[in-house]
N, C-alpha and C positions, 0 to 999 in steps of 0.2 A: 226048270227055271233055275237059273243061278241066284244064289243067296249071297248075303253079306260074308266076307272073310272073317270077321270077328267071331270069336268062339261064342256059341250060345245065342247068336242073333240069326233069326231065320227070315229076316225081311229081305225083300228082293234087291238084287244088285242095282246100284245107280251108276257109281264111277270109282275108278281106282281100286276096285275089289270091295267097296264099302257100300252099305245101303245109304239112303238120303240123309239119315241122322248122322251115321258115323262119319260120311263124307264132310258134312257140313261142320262138325266138331274138329275134324282133321284141318280143314280150311281155315276156320277161325282160331283155333287154339293150338294148332301144330300137332295134335295127337288126336286120334279117334276115341280115346278114353276120357279126354278132359272135358269137363262141362263147366259153364258159367253159372254155377249155384250161389250166386251172391246173394247174402241175406238182404231182404227188402228194406230193412229198417235203417240201412245206411243212407243216411240224408245230407252227407257233405262230400265235396270231393276229396277232402284229406282222409276221410274215413274210407272211402273207396280205394284211394292210392294205397293206404296202409293195408287194406284187406287183401289187395293183390299182391303188394309187396314188391320188392326188387332186389337184384344181386348186385353187390359192389364188385366192381372188376378191379384188376391190377392198376389201371389208368385212372381210377378215381370215379368212374362213371357208375350211376346207379341205374341198372337196366331194369326197365319195369318189367314184371313178370306176368302181367296180364295179357289179354288179347292185343294183337298187333294188325295193322292194316297192311295193304300191299307194299307200301313204302317203308315198312319196318318201325312206324311210330306207333307208341301204345295208344290204345283207343277204348273207350267205354262209353256207356250212356248213364246220365243221371236226369231224373224227372223227364224221361222221354226224349232228351237231347243228346246227340252223340257229340263227344268232345275228345280231344286228343289229350293224352296223359301229360304232355309237357305243358300245355296250357293250364290245366288243372294244377300241375305241380307249381308253375310260376304264380298262379294266383293264391295257392295254399301257403307257399313258403316265402314269396317275396313280396307279392302285393297286387293291387287291382291291375288289370290289363284291359286297355281300349279294345274294342272289337275289331279294329282296322289293323292294330298293331300285330306283328309277327313275333313268335319266340324263336330266338336264334341259339343254336349250339355253339360253345366255343370248342367242343370235342368232335363235332361231325359224326356222332353216333346217335342215329334216330331214336333207339329205345330208351336213351338216357334222360332221366328225369332229375338229376342233381341240381339243386339250386345254385351250385357253385359253377356250373357250366351253362346255365341259362341266363340269357338277357333279353330284353325288349327290343324291337327294331322295326324299321320300315321294310318295304319291299326292296327299295333300292339298297338298303344296308345288307339284306340277304344276297342280293346279286353282286354286291361289292365283295362280300366274303366269298362267294362261290369263284369269282375270278382271282382274288388274291390267293387262295388256296390251291388253284389249280384244278378245280372241279369242272370248270366250264368246258363244254365240248365245242372247240373252236373249229367251225367246218368251212373250209375255204379250198380253192383248187378243186382237184377230182372227188374229195370228200364231201363237198357241198351237194345238197340233195338236188339243186337245179342245174347242175352241170350237164350240158348237152354236147360239148366238144371236147375232143381229147388234148392232153398235153402236147402230142404231137403235132395236132392242128394249130395249137397256139404258137409253138415254136417255129413252125413254118411259115406262119403270117408274119411273126416278128422278123424272121431271115429275110423274107421277100421284101419286106417293107424297107429293112434296113439297106437292102441291095438296090433300092431305087425304083421298085416296081410300082405300078398304079394300083390303087386299092380295088378297083372293079375287076382288074385281072386277077389280083391275088385271091379276092372272094370267090371268083370262077374256078381257079385253079385248085384251091384248098376244098371248096365244095361248102362255103359257109356264107351266110348273109353279109352283104357289104357293111351294114351297120355294125355288126359285131366285129368283122375285120378291122374296121376303123377304131372301134373301142379298145381292141387288143393291141393294135398297131400304136395308138397314141398312149396307152398305159392306163386307160380309164377302167379296163376291164382286165380280170385275172391277174392282178398285180402281184399275187403270192401264189405259190404252189406247194 
């Protein structure tokens, strides 16, 4: 039977060469050797933030040193409730936060908990930030997930329509539905490529 690759651990192998315990530590904390042995007498978010600590980067970000989730945001639990480190940092250093409000970064760095980089905002503010900073994945043309017809078919429909062919014959020749051919020919569909 294969055992854990960590020296001195004879538990059965689970995944990535680790036993279940070391695999979980590696997944949660980035290393199979780290554990979350946080003292249980920490009773406020600020105490937990300070216990985990942070690293100050050249850009002025305070990167949370504790556990992070799959999106890179710091995360911990207090009184049995899971919370993101940025929300705890905002409440600890800036002020109260409505449950519906989001905490937005001015630095676009998920582990950052610097109060100088955090602000409260709505979902719409977050979406507006995403578009203004060019982080939105604009999918149109062949990159859109619902595209069924090629650019060649689009161009052929437009060419035949401009040449004066009837839409039913265009649709038959190109091998597309008439309604779609009409939308492309009139500019209602596939306006960008």
